[in-house]
C-alpha positions, 0 to 999 in steps of 0.5 A, spaced: 366 192 404 360 187 401 356 193 400 361 197 396 363 191 392 356 189 390 354 196 388 360 196 383 359 189 380 352 191 378 354 197 376 360 194 372 355 189 369 350 194 367 355 199 363 358 193 359 350 191 358 351 184 360 345 180 363 346 176 370 346 170 366 351 173 361 356 174 367 354 167 370 356 164 364 363 168 363 364 166 371 362 159 370 357 160 376 350 160 377 345 166 375 343 165 383 350 166 385 351 172 381 345 175 384 348 173 391 354 177 389 350 183 387 346 183 393 352 183 398 350 176 400 356 173 398 363 175 395 367 171 390 374 167 392 380 170 389 379 166 382 372 169 381 375 176 382 380 175 377 375 172 372 370 178 373 376 183 372 377 179 365 370 180 364 
């Protein structure tokens, strides 16, 4: 599941034209945390997922 989520997150971010820093600001997390999400090392909690969906 982490692998699918990470690939889809990165793909969606690139399609929208957001940098990792742009997404980090929108989600109120660090750029390193976005990197962890995209590399499958972490998954956001439910409130983070809601913020991602809105972004």
